C-alpha positions as CSV (number, residue, x, y, z in Angstrom):
1,M,96.9,-58.7,21.9
2,K,96.6,-55.5,23.9
3,K,98.6,-53.7,21.2
4,V,96.2,-55.0,18.7
5,L,93.1,-53.8,20.6
6,M,94.7,-50.5,21.4
7,A,95.2,-49.8,17.7
8,V,91.4,-49.6,17.4
9,A,91.8,-46.3,19.4
10,G,92.3,-44.4,16.1
11,V,88.7,-45.2,15.1
12,L,86.3,-42.2,15.6
13,L,88.9,-40.2,17.5
14,M,86.6,-37.4,18.5
15,F,84.2,-40.0,20.1
16,A,87.1,-41.7,21.9
17,L,88.1,-38.4,23.4
18,A,84.6,-38.0,24.8
19,A,84.8,-41.5,26.2
20,C,87.8,-40.6,28.3
21,G,85.6,-38.8,30.8
22,G,83.7,-42.0,31.4
23,N,83.1,-42.7,35.0
24,D,83.9,-39.5,36.9
25,S,80.5,-38.1,37.7
26,A,79.0,-38.1,41.2
27,D,75.9,-40.1,40.1
28,S,74.9,-43.0,42.3
29,I,71.7,-44.9,43.1
30,D,69.5,-43.4,45.8
31,G,67.1,-45.7,47.7
32,F,69.0,-49.0,46.9
33,D,69.6,-51.3,49.9
34,P,71.8,-54.2,48.7
35,D,71.1,-56.1,52.0
36,N,67.3,-56.0,51.5
37,R,66.6,-57.3,48.0
38,S,63.8,-59.3,46.4
39,V,64.0,-61.5,43.4
40,V,63.3,-59.7,40.1
41,E,62.9,-60.9,36.5
42,I,64.6,-59.2,33.6
43,E,63.7,-59.4,29.9
44,F,66.6,-59.4,27.5
45,W,65.7,-59.1,23.8
46,H,68.2,-60.3,21.3
47,A,68.7,-61.4,17.7
48,M,70.9,-64.5,18.2
49,T,70.2,-67.9,16.9
50,G,71.9,-71.3,16.9
51,A,75.3,-71.4,18.7
52,H,75.1,-67.7,19.4
53,E,71.8,-68.1,21.3
54,E,73.3,-71.1,23.1
55,G,76.3,-68.9,24.1
56,I,73.9,-66.2,25.5
57,Q,72.2,-68.8,27.6
58,R,75.6,-70.0,29.0
59,I,76.2,-66.4,30.1
60,I,72.8,-66.2,31.7
61,D,73.4,-69.5,33.5
62,A,76.7,-68.3,34.8
63,F,75.1,-65.1,36.0
64,H,72.3,-66.9,37.8
65,A,74.9,-69.0,39.6
66,Q,76.3,-65.8,41.2
67,N,73.3,-63.6,41.4
68,P,70.3,-65.2,43.2
69,Y,68.2,-62.1,43.2
70,V,68.1,-61.6,39.4
71,R,66.5,-63.9,36.8
72,V,67.2,-63.1,33.2
73,N,64.8,-64.3,30.5
74,A,66.3,-64.1,27.0
75,M,63.8,-63.6,24.3
76,F,64.6,-63.9,20.6
77,Q,63.0,-61.2,18.5
78,G,64.1,-62.0,14.9
79,N,67.0,-60.5,13.0
80,Y,68.6,-57.2,13.9
81,G,66.1,-55.2,11.8
82,Q,63.1,-57.1,13.3
83,L,64.5,-56.6,16.8
84,S,64.9,-52.8,16.2
85,N,61.3,-52.6,14.8
86,Q,59.9,-54.5,17.8
87,I,61.7,-52.1,20.1
88,M,60.2,-49.1,18.4
89,L,56.7,-50.6,18.3
90,N,56.9,-51.5,22.0
91,D,58.2,-48.1,22.9
92,L,54.9,-46.7,21.7
93,A,53.0,-49.1,24.0
94,N,55.3,-48.5,26.9
95,N,56.2,-52.2,26.9
96,L,59.9,-52.2,26.4
97,P,62.1,-54.9,27.8
98,H,64.7,-54.2,30.4
99,I,67.7,-54.6,28.1
100,A,68.4,-55.5,24.5
101,Q,71.0,-55.7,21.8
102,A,71.3,-52.5,19.7
103,T,73.4,-51.5,16.7
104,V,75.6,-48.5,17.0
105,S,73.2,-46.3,15.1
106,D,70.3,-47.6,17.1
107,V,72.1,-46.7,20.3
108,T,72.2,-43.1,19.0
109,R,68.6,-43.2,18.0
110,Y,67.4,-44.6,21.4
111,M,69.5,-42.0,23.2
112,V,68.2,-39.1,21.2
113,D,64.6,-40.3,21.7
114,G,65.1,-40.6,25.5
115,M,64.4,-44.4,25.3
116,I,67.5,-45.6,27.2
117,L,69.0,-44.7,30.5
118,S,72.5,-43.2,31.1
119,L,74.5,-45.9,32.8
120,N,76.7,-43.5,34.8
121,M,74.8,-43.7,38.1
122,F,74.9,-47.5,38.0
123,M,78.6,-47.5,37.1
124,N,79.4,-45.2,40.0
125,D,77.3,-46.9,42.7
126,P,79.6,-48.3,45.5
127,N,77.5,-51.6,45.6
128,V,77.0,-52.5,41.9
129,G,79.3,-50.1,40.0
130,I,82.4,-50.9,38.1
131,S,85.8,-49.1,38.3
132,Q,87.4,-46.7,35.9
133,A,90.1,-49.3,35.3
134,E,87.4,-51.7,34.1
135,L,85.9,-49.1,31.8
136,N,89.4,-48.3,30.4
137,D,89.9,-52.0,29.8
138,I,87.2,-51.9,27.1
139,G,88.8,-51.6,23.6
140,A,89.1,-47.9,22.9
141,G,87.2,-48.0,19.6
142,F,84.4,-49.9,21.1
143,R,84.3,-47.5,24.1
144,A,84.0,-44.6,21.7
145,T,80.6,-45.5,20.4
146,S,79.0,-45.9,23.8
147,V,79.6,-42.4,25.2
148,F,77.8,-39.2,24.5
149,D,79.1,-36.0,26.2
150,G,80.6,-38.1,29.0
151,E,77.5,-40.2,29.6
152,W,77.6,-43.9,28.9
153,Y,74.5,-45.2,27.1
154,S,75.6,-48.7,26.2
155,L,78.2,-51.4,26.8
156,P,79.8,-53.2,23.9
157,F,78.8,-56.9,23.6
158,S,78.7,-58.7,20.2
159,K,81.4,-57.1,18.0
160,S,82.6,-58.6,14.7
161,V,84.8,-57.9,11.7
162,R,84.6,-59.3,8.2
163,V,86.8,-62.2,7.3
164,L,87.4,-64.4,4.2
165,F,86.2,-68.0,4.5
166,Y,87.8,-70.3,1.9
167,N,87.6,-74.0,0.9
168,R,91.1,-75.2,1.4
169,D,90.5,-78.4,-0.5
170,M,89.4,-76.5,-3.6
171,F,92.3,-74.1,-3.3
172,N,94.8,-76.9,-3.0
173,A,93.3,-78.8,-6.0
174,A,93.5,-75.7,-8.2
175,G,96.9,-74.8,-7.0
176,V,95.6,-71.4,-5.9
177,A,97.0,-69.3,-3.0
178,V,94.8,-67.6,-0.5
179,P,94.4,-64.0,-1.8
180,G,95.8,-61.1,0.2
181,T,94.6,-58.4,-2.2
182,W,91.5,-57.8,-4.2
183,A,93.5,-58.2,-7.4
184,E,94.6,-61.7,-6.2
185,L,91.0,-62.5,-5.2
186,L,89.8,-61.8,-8.8
187,V,92.4,-64.2,-10.2
188,A,91.6,-66.9,-7.6
189,A,87.9,-66.6,-8.1
190,E,88.2,-67.1,-11.8
191,A,90.5,-70.1,-11.4
192,L,88.2,-71.7,-8.8
193,T,85.0,-71.3,-10.8
194,N,83.8,-74.6,-12.4
195,E,80.6,-74.0,-14.3
196,D,80.2,-77.7,-15.1
197,E,80.1,-78.6,-11.4
198,G,78.1,-75.4,-10.4
199,I,80.9,-74.0,-8.4
200,V,81.4,-70.2,-8.2
201,G,84.8,-68.9,-7.1
202,F,83.6,-66.1,-4.8
203,S,80.5,-64.8,-3.2
204,F,79.5,-61.7,-1.3
205,E,77.0,-61.8,1.5
206,N,73.7,-60.0,0.6
207,A,75.0,-57.2,2.8
208,H,77.7,-56.5,0.3
209,D,77.5,-52.7,1.0
210,M,80.1,-53.5,3.7
211,E,82.6,-54.6,1.2
212,F,81.8,-51.5,-0.9
213,V,82.5,-49.3,2.1
214,A,85.7,-51.1,2.9
215,K,87.0,-50.8,-0.6
216,L,86.0,-47.1,-0.6
217,F,88.1,-46.5,2.5
218,Q,91.0,-48.5,1.0
219,L,90.9,-46.2,-2.0
220,G,91.0,-43.1,0.3
221,G,87.3,-42.2,0.1
222,T,85.0,-41.1,2.9
223,Y,81.5,-42.3,3.6
224,L,80.0,-39.6,5.8
225,D,81.6,-36.2,6.6
226,E,80.8,-35.8,10.4
227,D,81.6,-32.0,10.1
228,T,79.1,-31.2,7.4
229,N,76.7,-34.0,8.2
230,E,76.7,-35.1,4.6
231,T,77.5,-38.3,2.8
232,V,80.3,-38.1,0.3
233,F,80.5,-41.6,-1.0
234,A,79.7,-40.7,-4.6
235,S,83.3,-39.6,-5.1
236,Q,85.6,-41.0,-7.7
237,A,86.9,-43.4,-5.0
238,G,83.2,-44.4,-4.4
239,I,82.5,-44.9,-8.1
240,D,85.7,-47.0,-8.5
241,A,84.8,-49.1,-5.4
242,M,81.2,-49.7,-6.6
243,R,82.4,-50.7,-10.1
244,F,84.8,-53.2,-8.6
245,V,82.0,-54.8,-6.4
246,M,79.4,-54.8,-9.3
247,D,81.9,-56.2,-11.9
248,L,82.7,-59.1,-9.5
249,I,79.1,-59.8,-8.6
250,N,78.0,-59.9,-12.2
251,S,81.0,-61.9,-13.5
252,P,80.8,-65.7,-14.1
253,Y,82.9,-66.2,-11.0
254,G,81.0,-64.0,-8.6
255,R,77.6,-64.0,-6.9
256,T,75.8,-63.2,-3.6
257,A,74.1,-65.4,-1.0
258,G,70.8,-64.6,-2.7
259,A,67.8,-66.6,-1.5
260,D,69.9,-68.5,1.0
261,G,70.2,-65.3,3.1
262,F,73.7,-66.1,4.3
263,N,76.6,-67.8,2.7
264,S,77.4,-70.4,5.4
265,G,75.0,-72.9,3.9
266,V,76.1,-72.2,0.4
267,F,79.7,-72.6,1.4
268,G,78.9,-75.8,3.3
269,R,77.3,-77.3,0.3
270,G,80.4,-76.7,-1.8
271,D,78.7,-74.3,-4.2
272,I,81.3,-71.5,-3.6
273,A,85.0,-71.7,-3.0
274,M,85.3,-68.6,-0.8
275,Y,83.2,-65.7,0.6
276,I,83.5,-62.7,2.8
277,G,81.3,-62.6,5.9
278,S,81.1,-61.8,9.6
279,S,83.6,-63.4,11.9
280,A,80.6,-64.3,14.0
281,G,79.7,-66.7,11.2
282,L,82.3,-69.1,12.4
283,P,79.9,-71.3,14.4
284,H,77.5,-71.4,11.5
285,V,80.2,-72.4,9.0
286,T,81.5,-75.0,11.3
287,G,78.0,-76.6,11.5
288,A,77.4,-76.3,7.8
289,V,80.7,-77.8,6.7
290,A,80.9,-80.5,9.4
291,D,83.7,-82.8,8.3
292,T,83.0,-82.7,4.5
293,F,86.0,-80.7,3.6
294,D,89.0,-78.7,5.0
295,W,88.5,-75.0,5.2
296,G,90.2,-71.9,6.5
297,V,89.7,-68.2,7.5
298,A,91.9,-65.3,6.4
299,P,91.8,-61.5,6.7
300,T,89.9,-59.6,4.0
301,P,91.8,-58.4,1.0
302,S,93.7,-55.1,0.8
303,T,94.1,-52.5,-1.9
304,N,97.6,-51.1,-2.7
305,G,98.7,-52.0,0.8
306,N,95.7,-50.3,2.4
307,R,93.6,-52.4,4.8
308,A,90.1,-51.5,6.0
309,V,87.4,-53.8,7.5
310,E,84.1,-52.7,9.0
311,F,83.2,-53.3,12.6
312,A,79.7,-54.7,13.0
313,G,77.6,-56.0,15.8
314,N,75.8,-54.8,18.8
315,D,75.9,-53.2,22.2
316,L,73.7,-53.7,25.2
317,V,71.3,-50.9,26.3
318,L,69.1,-50.4,29.4
319,F,65.6,-49.0,28.6
320,D,63.8,-46.2,30.4
321,N,60.5,-47.9,31.0
322,S,58.3,-46.5,33.7
323,N,56.9,-50.0,34.4
324,H,60.4,-51.1,35.6
325,S,61.2,-50.9,39.2
326,L,64.5,-49.6,40.5
327,E,65.5,-53.1,41.6
328,E,64.7,-54.4,38.1
329,R,66.9,-51.7,36.5
330,I,69.7,-52.5,38.9
331,G,69.4,-56.2,38.2
332,A,69.5,-55.5,34.4
333,W,72.6,-53.3,34.9
334,E,74.3,-56.1,36.9
335,F,73.8,-58.5,34.0
336,M,75.2,-56.0,31.5
337,A,78.2,-55.4,33.7
338,F,78.6,-59.2,34.1
339,T,79.2,-59.6,30.4
340,L,82.4,-57.5,30.7
341,R,84.1,-59.8,33.1
342,P,87.2,-61.1,31.4
343,E,86.3,-64.8,31.7
344,I,82.7,-64.1,30.5
345,A,83.8,-61.9,27.6
346,A,86.5,-64.4,26.6
347,Q,84.1,-67.4,26.7
348,W,81.5,-65.4,24.6
349,A,84.2,-64.7,22.0
350,I,85.1,-68.4,21.9
351,D,81.5,-69.5,21.6
352,S,80.3,-66.9,19.1
353,G,83.2,-65.8,16.8
354,Y,82.8,-62.3,18.0
355,V,85.9,-60.5,19.1
356,P,86.8,-59.9,22.7
357,V,85.7,-56.4,23.7
358,T,88.2,-56.0,26.6
359,Y,92.0,-56.2,26.8
360,A,91.8,-58.5,29.8
361,A,89.5,-61.0,28.0
362,A,91.8,-61.1,25.0
363,E,94.9,-61.7,27.2
364,L,93.4,-64.5,29.3
365,P,95.2,-67.8,28.8
366,M,91.9,-69.5,28.0
367,F,91.5,-67.2,25.0
368,Q,95.1,-67.3,23.9
369,N,95.0,-71.1,24.2
370,F,91.8,-71.1,22.1
371,L,93.5,-69.1,19.3
372,A,96.4,-71.5,19.3
373,A,94.1,-74.5,19.0
374,N,91.7,-72.8,16.6
375,P,93.7,-70.7,14.0
376,R,90.5,-70.0,12.1
377,A,89.6,-67.6,14.9
378,A,92.8,-65.6,14.6
379,A,91.9,-63.8,11.3
380,A,89.4,-61.6,13.2
381,T,91.9,-60.7,15.9
382,Y,94.5,-59.8,13.2
383,S,92.0,-57.5,11.5
384,L,91.2,-55.4,14.6
385,P,93.8,-52.6,14.0
386,Y,92.3,-52.0,10.5
387,G,88.7,-51.9,11.7
388,F,86.4,-48.9,11.4
389,F,82.8,-47.9,12.3
390,R,81.0,-46.6,9.3
391,T,79.0,-44.0,11.4
392,R,77.1,-43.8,14.6
393,H,74.8,-41.1,13.2
394,V,71.2,-41.5,14.3
395,Q,70.2,-41.7,10.6
396,G,72.9,-44.3,9.8
397,G,70.5,-47.1,9.3
398,A,68.3,-45.0,6.9
399,V,71.4,-44.0,4.9
400,R,72.5,-47.6,4.6
401,T,69.0,-48.7,3.4
402,I,69.1,-46.0,0.7
403,L,72.6,-47.1,-0.4
404,M,71.5,-50.8,-0.6
405,E,68.4,-49.9,-2.6
406,E,70.5,-48.0,-5.2
407,M,73.1,-50.8,-5.2
408,D,70.3,-53.2,-6.3
409,E,69.3,-50.7,-9.1
410,I,72.9,-50.7,-10.2
411,R,73.4,-54.4,-10.0
412,F,70.4,-55.2,-12.2
413,E,71.4,-52.5,-14.6
414,I,68.3,-50.4,-14.0
415,T,70.7,-47.5,-13.7
416,T,74.4,-46.8,-14.2
417,I,77.0,-46.7,-11.4
418,E,77.5,-43.0,-11.7
419,A,73.8,-42.2,-11.7
420,G,73.0,-44.7,-8.9
421,M,75.7,-43.4,-6.7
422,A,74.7,-39.8,-7.3
423,R,71.1,-40.5,-6.5
424,A,72.1,-42.5,-3.4
425,Q,74.1,-39.6,-2.1
426,Q,71.4,-37.1,-2.8
427,R,68.7,-39.2,-1.2
428,A,70.9,-39.9,1.8
429,N,71.7,-36.2,2.3
430,E,68.0,-35.3,2.0
431,E,67.3,-37.8,4.7
432,L,70.1,-36.4,6.9
433,A,68.8,-32.9,6.4
434,R,65.3,-33.8,7.4
435,G,66.6,-35.3,10.6
436,R,63.9,-37.2,12.5
């Protein structure tokens, strides 16, 4: 498992090099007396529902059992986009929570805008800090997106990869093997489609830009050139990747989640034979399927032997709100650090379908035993060496929105693939040039 996680180190190498500096500053917390503490309440904003929200509450309960001076109140704020919007609105009103989940690009935005605190002084404090060994235990690729010029601004928390969910009963009935390549997936999707019964062979999630980018990388393309600060996805590789995605969506044996929002319910009803979605969807699929049919999880398809799967998910950040006392900030940090404890990170991965963010968590017998008893969870772990972060650019979210808008235009044949891709790249680069 450690070898698997260490393979992530190749992701965003220049950021990983910056992360190596980590915890070597002389920062510490002045004015903190660990022997004279009062009880503080901490607000934690998140976007988790169902089993994920229950998993967060289990972490909080475990934290409370060991930390009598800190009470954490978890507050659901909607989906990731709504959570981000709430944070920006409350920043204007100086009413930010203590901590929250934040996407990789949101971490960058909050850092640039001075909304979040550097974690270095907390990490280095002799009373509440964590060691360099504990920092090094974080998967290198995840570590890379938390550090800016040697300063830590986030801790990885809920990290996922894409996986293929498939209805094993349908596959067996049709005599179809689980696809390992996109070409095999096309053949399987056609064979599994049954128009009379309303069954579609394959479905993308509505966020199918992630599969476009994975296919782009598998074809040797690039999404955003960090050196020139320009998107370059409208290359021939990008056009080919987009054509593949659109041809599949618009075929009789392809679709998206559509009005359902996510495919877990569609899959559970038996309306689709397979789909690609987040590994964090495991608890949702388990609930949707119940015991109605047998199903499995496999790695996402490759192209010409090339694998690539996008990392997604969130970090935890600590906000710089003048209304928060020093003791509140320390308590919030203690909760953040608590989530990195091997047994906590492992249990969170078990509960949620997210991947372990530390080597120690992945190696714990409790997690290894879980994988042995739950092979559906193994596909995400297998995919870790092939994972990539699209970008941590501050405008990453805006660029993604532009791309998805143009993908809708292409899908509904309002424009051609070539024209839509060119316009998406132009709009994205104009957005990047404007900055913030």
